[in-house]
GUKOL-870027 format. One line per 2 residues: for each residue x, y, z of C-alpha. Coordinates in steps of 0.1 Angstrom, whole numbers, padded with zeros to 4 digits, always signed. Example, Ala and Ser with C-alpha at 12.3 -4.5 7.8 and 13.67 -1.06 7.14 Angstrom:
BEGIN
+0123/-0045/+0078  +0137/-0011/+0071
END
This chain:
BEGIN
-0162/-0282/+0138  -0180/-0281/+0174
-0153/-0304/+0189  -0127/-0283/+0178
-0099/-0278/+0206  -0071/-0254/+0204
-0033/-0268/+0196  -0027/-0293/+0223
+0009/-0279/+0229  -0005/-0247/+0239
-0009/-0253/+0276  -0011/-0227/+0304
+0025/-0235/+0311  +0038/-0221/+0281
+0053/-0185/+0282  +0033/-0159/+0260
+0036/-0123/+0268  +0072/-0113/+0274
+0096/-0083/+0265  +0115/-0103/+0239
+0088/-0113/+0216  +0071/-0078/+0218
+0105/-0060/+0209  +0111/-0084/+0180
+0076/-0081/+0167  +0079/-0043/+0170
+0111/-0045/+0148  +0099/-0069/+0123
+0066/-0051/+0120  +0087/-0017/+0112
+0108/-0037/+0088  +0077/-0051/+0069
+0057/-0021/+0071  +0085/+0000/+0054
+0087/-0025/+0028  +0047/-0027/+0022
+0047/+0011/+0020  +0072/+0012/-0007
+0053/-0017/-0026  +0018/+0000/-0021
+0035/+0033/-0034  +0046/+0017/-0066
+0019/-0007/-0076  -0010/-0002/-0050
-0009/-0035/-0034  +0008/-0053/-0006
+0009/-0090/+0005  +0004/-0103/+0041
+0032/-0103/+0064  +0020/-0128/+0091
+0036/-0160/+0075  +0071/-0146/+0068
+0072/-0126/+0104  +0063/-0160/+0120
+0089/-0180/+0100  +0116/-0152/+0108
+0108/-0154/+0145  +0110/-0191/+0149
+0145/-0188/+0129  +0157/-0159/+0149
+0147/-0173/+0182  +0164/-0207/+0174
+0196/-0187/+0162  +0199/-0169/+0194
+0192/-0201/+0214  +0224/-0219/+0195
+0246/-0189/+0196  +0242/-0174/+0230
+0223/-0202/+0248  +0191/-0184/+0254
+0158/-0204/+0259  +0141/-0212/+0230
+0107/-0195/+0223  +0073/-0212/+0227
+0047/-0215/+0200  +0026/-0187/+0219
+0059/-0163/+0219  +0063/-0170/+0182
+0027/-0162/+0179  +0030/-0130/+0197
+0057/-0119/+0174  +0037/-0124/+0144
+0007/-0107/+0161  +0025/-0077/+0169
+0047/-0075/+0136  +0019/-0080/+0113
+0003/-0046/+0118  +0030/-0028/+0101
+0018/-0042/+0068  -0018/-0034/+0071
-0012/+0003/+0083  +0012/+0008/+0055
-0014/-0003/+0031  -0039/+0021/+0045
-0014/+0050/+0047  -0001/+0046/+0010
-0038/+0043/-0004  -0047/+0077/+0012
-0022/+0100/+0026  -0003/+0106/-0006
-0030/+0123/-0021  -0024/+0155/-0001
+0007/+0160/-0024  -0013/+0153/-0055
-0040/+0177/-0043  -0012/+0203/-0036
-0006/+0200/+0002  +0027/+0193/+0021
+0031/+0160/+0038  +0027/+0170/+0072
+0044/+0143/+0096  +0020/+0151/+0124
-0011/+0146/+0102  +0001/+0114/+0088
+0013/+0100/+0122  -0022/+0111/+0138
-0043/+0095/+0110  -0021/+0063/+0110
-0023/+0060/+0152  -0059/+0067/+0153
-0069/+0042/+0125  -0046/+0014/+0135
-0060/+0016/+0171  -0096/+0021/+0162
-0093/-0011/+0138  -0079/-0033/+0167
-0105/-0017/+0194  -0133/-0024/+0171
-0125/-0059/+0164  -0122/-0070/+0202
-0159/-0073/+0206  -0164/-0091/+0174
-0138/-0117/+0181  -0163/-0145/+0196
-0190/-0139/+0170  -0164/-0144/+0140
-0135/-0163/+0153  -0151/-0187/+0179
-0189/-0192/+0167  -0183/-0189/+0130
-0152/-0214/+0132  -0153/-0237/+0105
-0175/-0213/+0085  -0151/-0184/+0082
-0120/-0202/+0069  -0093/-0171/+0076
-0069/-0186/+0049  -0037/-0168/+0060
-0044/-0170/+0096  -0050/-0208/+0092
-0017/-0211/+0071  +0004/-0191/+0096
-0009/-0214/+0125  +0004/-0243/+0104
+0038/-0226/+0103  +0038/-0221/+0139
+0026/-0257/+0148  +0054/-0273/+0125
+0078/-0249/+0141  +0105/-0274/+0139
+0111/-0268/+0102  +0114/-0231/+0109
+0151/-0233/+0103  +0149/-0244/+0068
+0119/-0223/+0061  +0137/-0193/+0077
+0168/-0197/+0054  +0146/-0197/+0025
+0129/-0163/+0034  +0164/-0148/+0043
+0178/-0163/+0009  +0149/-0144/-0010
+0156/-0115/+0012  +0193/-0113/+0004
+0188/-0119/-0034  +0161/-0092/-0035
+0185/-0068/-0016  +0217/-0074/-0035
+0197/-0075/-0068  +0180/-0042/-0061
+0214/-0027/-0048  +0233/-0037/-0081
+0207/-0027/-0104  +0191/+0007/-0091
+0220/+0016/-0069  +0251/+0008/-0089
+0231/+0010/-0121  +0249/-0019/-0135
+0216/-0027/-0159  +0186/-0010/-0169
+0159/-0010/-0143  +0131/-0005/-0170
+0139/-0020/-0204  +0114/-0008/-0231
+0105/-0016/-0266  +0085/+0010/-0288
+0070/-0004/-0321  +0075/+0019/-0350
+0050/+0001/-0370  +0021/+0007/-0344
+0027/+0042/-0335  +0020/+0047/-0297
+0024/+0013/-0286  +0054/+0001/-0264
+0062/-0026/-0241  +0082/-0021/-0207
+0090/-0041/-0177  +0104/-0028/-0143
+0128/-0058/-0137  +0124/-0055/-0099
+0126/-0086/-0074  +0096/-0073/-0053
+0074/-0072/-0083  +0085/-0106/-0094
+0076/-0119/-0056  +0041/-0103/-0058
+0032/-0121/-0090  +0043/-0152/-0076
+0023/-0149/-0046  -0010/-0136/-0062
-0007/-0164/-0088  -0012/-0166/-0127
-0050/-0156/-0127  -0050/-0124/-0111
-0015/-0116/-0129  -0027/-0123/-0160
-0059/-0103/-0155  -0038/-0073/-0145
-0015/-0078/-0175  -0045/-0076/-0198
-0054/-0043/-0182  -0019/-0031/-0193
-0021/-0046/-0228  -0053/-0026/-0234
-0038/+0006/-0220  -0005/+0003/-0238
-0016/-0016/-0272  -0053/-0001/-0276
-0061/+0031/-0256  -0027/+0048/-0262
-0024/+0040/-0298  -0060/+0049/-0305
-0055/+0083/-0289  -0022/+0086/-0308
-0041/+0080/-0341  -0069/+0105/-0337
-0046/+0130/-0322  -0026/+0135/-0353
-0049/+0160/-0368  -0059/+0177/-0338
-0058/+0216/-0338  -0058/+0224/-0301
-0053/+0207/-0268  -0080/+0184/-0256
-0091/+0187/-0220  -0075/+0179/-0196
-0044/+0182/-0212  -0028/+0215/-0221
-0007/+0205/-0251  -0013/+0188/-0286
-0016/+0150/-0285  +0008/+0149/-0314
+0034/+0167/-0293  +0030/+0140/-0264
+0051/+0113/-0255  +0035/+0078/-0246
+0038/+0087/-0209  +0021/+0123/-0213
-0008/+0107/-0230  -0012/+0079/-0205
-0010/+0106/-0176  -0035/+0129/-0194
-0060/+0106/-0206  -0055/+0069/-0197
-0049/+0075/-0162  -0088/+0091/-0157
-0101/+0059/-0178  -0081/+0037/-0155
-0093/+0057/-0122  -0130/+0054/-0132
-0126/+0015/-0138  -0107/+0011/-0105
-0133/+0031/-0087  -0162/+0013/-0102
-0145/-0020/-0096  -0140/-0013/-0061
-0178/-0002/-0055  -0189/-0034/-0075
-0170/-0057/-0052  -0186/-0039/-0024
-0220/-0045/-0036  -0211/-0081/-0043
-0204/-0084/-0005  -0236/-0068/+0005
-0252/-0097/+0019  -0221/-0103/+0041
-0220/-0067/+0050  -0254/-0067/+0063
-0251/-0100/+0082  -0218/-0089/+0094
-0231/-0056/+0108  -0260/-0075/+0124
-0236/-0103/+0141  -0212/-0074/+0150
-0241/-0054/+0169  -0253/-0086/+0184
-0217/-0094/+0196  -0212/-0059/+0210
-0244/-0061/+0229  -0237/-0097/+0241
-0201/-0089/+0252  -0214/-0073/+0282
-0227/-0104/+0296  -0200/-0121/+0319
-0186/-0152/+0305  -0196/-0184/+0324
-0162/-0201/+0314  -0131/-0182/+0329
-0110/-0202/+0304  -0075/-0182/+0296
-0082/-0187/+0258  -0114/-0170/+0261
-0103/-0137/+0280  -0106/-0106/+0260
-0100/-0070/+0270  -0129/-0056/+0286
-0156/-0041/+0270  -0152/-0010/+0291
-0117/-0006/+0277  -0132/-0007/+0243
-0158/+0018/+0250  -0134/+0044/+0268
-0108/+0035/+0240  -0134/+0045/+0214
-0144/+0077/+0229  -0108/+0089/+0233
-0105/+0082/+0196  -0135/+0105/+0190
-0118/+0132/+0210  -0086/+0129/+0193
-0101/+0129/+0160  -0120/+0161/+0169
-0094/+0180/+0186  -0064/+0170/+0165
-0054/+0202/+0146  -0037/+0185/+0117
-0070/+0167/+0105  -0094/+0196/+0103
-0121/+0175/+0116  -0152/+0187/+0136
-0173/+0166/+0160  -0198/+0155/+0132
-0170/+0143/+0111  -0155/+0123/+0141
-0188/+0106/+0147  -0190/+0097/+0109
-0156/+0079/+0112  -0168/+0059/+0140
-0199/+0049/+0120  -0181/+0042/+0090
-0152/+0026/+0108  -0175/+0001/+0127
-0194/-0008/+0095  -0162/-0014/+0075
-0142/-0029/+0103  -0171/-0056/+0105
-0171/-0062/+0068  -0134/-0063/+0065
-0131/-0089/+0093  -0158/-0110/+0079
-0147/-0109/+0044  -0110/-0116/+0053
-0124/-0147/+0070  -0143/-0158/+0035
-0119/-0148/+0009  -0086/-0138/+0025
-0067/-0106/+0032  -0055/-0103/-0003
-0089/-0103/-0021  -0106/-0080/+0008
-0119/-0048/-0010  -0103/-0022/+0013
-0100/+0002/-0015  -0137/+0000/-0025
-0145/+0007/+0011  -0124/+0037/+0013
-0136/+0049/-0021  -0173/+0043/-0010
-0163/+0063/+0024  -0147/+0092/+0003
-0176/+0094/-0019  -0203/+0095/+0007
-0183/+0121/+0027  -0177/+0143/-0001
-0211/+0142/-0012  -0223/+0152/+0022
-0197/+0179/+0027  -0209/+0193/-0008
-0244/+0191/+0003  -0238/+0213/+0035
-0214/+0236/+0015  -0181/+0224/+0029
-0158/+0229/-0004  -0129/+0248/+0009
-0093/+0238/+0010  -0095/+0227/+0047
-0125/+0204/+0038  -0105/+0186/+0012
-0080/+0177/+0041  -0108/+0167/+0063
-0127/+0143/+0038  -0094/+0127/+0031
-0087/+0122/+0069  -0119/+0107/+0074
-0114/+0081/+0046  -0078/+0075/+0056
-0086/+0068/+0092  -0116/+0043/+0080
-0092/+0028/+0055  -0065/+0021/+0079
-0090/+0009/+0106  -0107/-0016/+0081
-0072/-0028/+0066  -0058/-0033/+0104
-0092/-0051/+0112  -0086/-0078/+0087
-0051/-0084/+0098  -0063/-0085/+0135
-0088/-0112/+0128  -0065/-0132/+0110
-0040/-0131/+0138  -0069/-0138/+0164
-0078/-0170/+0144  -0041/-0180/+0143
-0041/-0174/+0183  -0074/-0195/+0184
-0060/-0225/+0167  -0027/-0224/+0185
-0043/-0218/+0220  -0032/-0184/+0225
-0046/-0158/+0252  -0069/-0133/+0231
-0060/-0105/+0258  -0024/-0108/+0251
-0028/-0108/+0214  -0050/-0077/+0215
-0025/-0059/+0238  +0003/-0069/+0212
-0018/-0057/+0184  -0023/-0024/+0200
+0015/-0022/+0206  +0025/-0032/+0171
-0003/-0009/+0155  +0011/+0022/+0177
+0047/+0015/+0168  +0043/+0010/+0130
+0019/+0040/+0129  +0045/+0063/+0146
+0073/+0051/+0120  +0054/+0049/+0088
+0053/+0086/+0083  +0091/+0090/+0084
+0092/+0065/+0059  +0067/+0080/+0035
+0085/+0115/+0041  +0120/+0099/+0032
+0107/+0084/+0002  +0091/+0114/-0010
+0118/+0139/+0000  +0145/+0116/-0017
+0126/+0118/-0049  +0114/+0153/-0050
+0128/+0176/-0077  +0133/+0214/-0070
+0135/+0228/-0108  +0144/+0264/-0117
+0128/+0257/-0148  +0099/+0277/-0146
+0082/+0308/-0164  +0092/+0342/-0151
+0063/+0353/-0126  +0059/+0377/-0097
+0033/+0370/-0071  +0013/+0400/-0069
-0007/+0393/-0034  +0025/+0391/-0013
+0003/+0393/+0018  -0011/+0358/+0008
+0024/+0345/+0013  +0029/+0334/+0047
+0047/+0299/+0051  +0082/+0296/+0045
+0103/+0265/+0040  +0139/+0254/+0029
+0148/+0228/+0003  +0148/+0193/+0015
+0162/+0159/+0002  +0195/+0157/-0019
+0192/+0193/-0034  +0194/+0210/-0001
+0232/+0216/-0004  +0227/+0237/-0035
+0205/+0263/-0019  +0202/+0267/+0021
+0177/+0299/+0017  +0141/+0300/+0029
+0114/+0306/+0005  +0076/+0313/+0007
+0053/+0285/-0005  +0031/+0292/-0033
+0002/+0269/-0039  -0014/+0271/-0074
-0046/+0249/-0077  -0069/+0245/-0108
-0092/+0271/-0090  -0066/+0300/-0089
-0069/+0334/-0108  -0069/+0328/-0146
-0041/+0351/-0152  -0019/+0329/-0129
-0029/+0299/-0147  -0020/+0313/-0181
+0017/+0312/-0168  +0017/+0287/-0140
+0004/+0251/-0141  -0011/+0239/-0109
+0014/+0228/-0081  +0037/+0242/-0057
+0062/+0267/-0061  +0089/+0286/-0038
+0089/+0323/-0042  +0117/+0347/-0030
+0111/+0378/-0007  +0106/+0399/-0038
+0077/+0376/-0050  +0093/+0358/-0078
+0088/+0322/-0083  +0123/+0305/-0083
+0114/+0269/-0080  +0086/+0244/-0091
+0084/+0217/-0063  +0077/+0185/-0081
+0070/+0157/-0054  +0086/+0124/-0053
+0051/+0109/-0050  +0032/+0111/-0084
+0054/+0140/-0096  +0056/+0153/-0132
+0092/+0152/-0137  +0117/+0125/-0139
+0152/+0140/-0143  +0166/+0170/-0119
+0179/+0200/-0138  +0214/+0186/-0140
+0201/+0157/-0158  +0201/+0131/-0130
+0173/+0106/-0133  +0150/+0101/-0101
+0128/+0073/-0093  +0090/+0085/-0090
+0062/+0066/-0071  +0027/+0065/-0090
+0009/+0060/-0057  -0021/+0047/-0080
-0047/+0044/-0051  -0039/+0078/-0037
-0042/+0094/-0070  -0076/+0079/-0073
-0087/+0093/-0039  -0073/+0128/-0049
-0094/+0126/-0083  -0127/+0119/-0063
-0120/+0149/-0039  -0113/+0170/-0067
-0141/+0157/-0089  -0167/+0161/-0063
-0156/+0192/-0042  -0144/+0214/-0070
-0168/+0197/-0096  -0141/+0196/-0120
-0131/+0162/-0135  -0130/+0150/-0172
-0160/+0126/-0167  -0161/+0114/-0202
-0129/+0096/-0194  -0139/+0084/-0161
-0172/+0071/-0172  -0154/+0051/-0200
-0135/+0033/-0170  -0167/+0029/-0154
-0182/+0013/-0186  -0152/-0008/-0191
-0156/-0024/-0153  -0191/-0032/-0159
-0184/-0051/-0192  -0158/-0071/-0176
-0181/-0078/-0147  -0207/-0089/-0170
-0182/-0112/-0185  -0176/-0127/-0153
-0141/-0113/-0150  -0132/-0093/-0118
-0128/-0059/-0127  -0106/-0045/-0100
-0072/-0063/-0111  -0078/-0056/-0147
-0086/-0018/-0136  -0053/-0017/-0119
-0036/-0028/-0149  -0052/-0002/-0169
-0043/+0025/-0143  -0008/+0014/-0138
+0021/+0018/-0167  +0026/-0017/-0182
+0062/-0018/-0167  +0045/-0027/-0134
+0020/-0053/-0148  +0048/-0072/-0170
+0071/-0085/-0141  +0039/-0092/-0120
+0028/-0115/-0148  +0062/-0131/-0151
+0062/-0138/-0114  +0026/-0153/-0118
+0035/-0175/-0148  +0066/-0188/-0127
+0038/-0197/-0100  +0020/-0215/-0127
+0050/-0237/-0137  +0056/-0246/-0102
+0019/-0255/-0094  +0018/-0279/-0125
+0038/-0302/-0108  +0021/-0298/-0074
-0015/-0314/-0074  -0037/-0317/-0046
-0021/-0291/-0025  -0041/-0277/+0002
-0046/-0237/+0005  -0024/-0237/+0036
+0002/-0258/+0022  +0004/-0234/-0009
+0004/-0203/+0014  +0035/-0218/+0031
+0054/-0234/+0004  +0091/-0225/-0003
+0081/-0203/-0034  +0057/-0181/-0015
+0083/-0178/+0014  +0113/-0172/-0011
+0089/-0145/-0027  +0082/-0128/+0006
+0119/-0125/+0009  +0124/-0111/-0025
+0097/-0086/-0017  +0110/-0075/+0018
+0145/-0073/+0004  +0138/-0053/-0028
+0116/-0030/-0010  +0141/-0025/+0019
+0170/-0018/-0009  +0146/+0007/-0025
+0144/+0027/+0009  +0179/+0024/+0018
+0189/+0038/-0019  +0163/+0066/-0013
+0181/+0074/+0021  +0213/+0075/+0001
+0197/+0103/-0022  +0192/+0125/+0008
+0229/+0126/+0014  +0243/+0148/-0015
+0269/+0131/-0036  +0265/+0094/-0021
+0242/+0081/-0050  +0265/+0095/-0075
+0298/+0077/-0060  +0276/+0042/-0062
+0272/+0047/-0099  +0294/+0021/-0116
+0278/+0020/-0149  +0305/+0035/-0168
+0324/+0000/-0159  +0301/-0018/-0179
+0300/+0004/-0208  +0271/-0003/-0234
+0260/-0035/-0212  +0246/-0011/-0186
+0221/+0004/-0208  +0214/-0028/-0227
+0177/-0040/-0227  +0186/-0075/-0235
+0212/-0078/-0207  +0187/-0064/-0182
+0159/-0090/-0192  +0186/-0118/-0191
+0196/-0110/-0154  +0158/-0108/-0147
+0153/-0140/-0162  +0181/-0154/-0140
+0161/-0142/-0108  +0129/-0155/-0121
+0147/-0189/-0127  +0160/-0189/-0091
+0125/-0184/-0078  +0112/-0213/-0102
+0137/-0239/-0088  +0133/-0229/-0051
+0095/-0234/-0055  +0101/-0267/-0072
+0119/-0281/-0044  +0100/-0306/-0023
+0098/-0307/+0014
END
């Protein structure tokens, strides 16, 4: 590959950096960032947005040219759109993996904190990748593949096909949007058909018939989807029935639950026991994948350091395609990041912690960038890096005695910034690879990446808060209890979300943790409560993210978000800093991950299957099976061709459409009465609650995906 030359069409005469592509990149980045956040909160994963953003850019610019006579965009301008827009997905993943843990730990979802972490992490990921570009993208060309980046370059280079490809993405988008609106918004059919087996107590099969999960399964393929489904089968058909069987004769609650197993539902057993087993397996799987990458980590860190030192030397060739932002910009930017982390009041981070972030950040940015080049973004063990960062941080905090509530926030903030930086660095390296192939100017790409990271980071916090507020339940079904220490009640708030209209009063916030006074814990479970001026507990505040309740006091059903990766982060923080964790269950999960790795099976997707309800794994498996049926007829297809095929593009549209519909429906929940007016289930009678009718309609969506995927070029 020494004779490699950039794409011949990319000459210095082509326009590249202009306001139109930047604005379109920002808008598409916000769109795909919001959809990725929704997906990550549901199942803990996202898919690369670069290819669908590139396809949409080509299509939209062509449409504007035909309709209004605008100049058609050049290949470099379309590349600038996908470069700017791709940051939204990576930042959304980093935020969804970490920040919801605040709610699980009992804190409020502070917009300033989420925004600060998102901005600093996103910018840090781009800044630290700049001095690595020549070492990883240029010198290692031919060795580091960067599969998504290479595939995206092919999409751009065959841009004349963008009209047809764009129609496929839009087709998937509108199918996902309409399907989700009819299903969840109008409630015309069940969104989670379920069947419990009376002859096998404790077992049940269910499926969330959502278009976005179908699309995820198609993109990740049958192998990964089947491993994930196997984890769900172990959870639903082995662990839960086993716990049910042995719990029949139980005379008292078994920690960490506070009720008898025989009185629990299947979901209660999963949440109180299987969740911890899955958490142990996910943590172990992430750390194992990290250790498997240790040679790459060491060589990547070495080459990264060499690149940083070498970047000070003046480049002898002053070619446009070799111009990066100056190294002085990186140094000044990094110093400003340290100061920002140190002085940001929302993060509770001191100078030592800020320096820790820079050290971990550079290490894992380098690792993420190199691993992405070898195995692609979807296989990049960002979660494992985050777990390792959080574990080491919590152990350091424990050693120096930092175990207070503010230190929990500090530990999570460190992990969040590193996670977002590593995630965005992987996406940045894919974008720079695409730019290298098509002949883009690295400096302009890096500016676009900084703009895209900044704008997406600012908006992502509002999306997270919207989803949480729309599904938060304020329940009056609480034991009668008066707070004795009224002096500790300082912060006040009103009810947010759809229930705000029922009560406009302000209440004191009362947080109950598992470290509270035993007399309090005898009456109230850990959680957040609203207290009136007399000290009486009036409401239990059950968050939309990882909440316990699924219905409001009036019986209205509410969609909850499991946020599996964030739940894992909260378990690590609680387990180390409070030294309270059901380690027996966690170690069962660790042992399970070791068994799978010894059998030659990747433990991480299996562990995620154990960790999530089987209703999330089933539609992903169906999507993977559809991909298998499509690929049977398509042999000798390259990775790049597979990543840009009609089925993948249609699936990307399904994911975006279904996720955006979910966010819009969450918005209707905020306005009192709107969601009730959308409910048309009564017009269909029993069909609206029929499992068979729901499965048949999901089968229609899967069949459409199959026929689109089977189409030849």
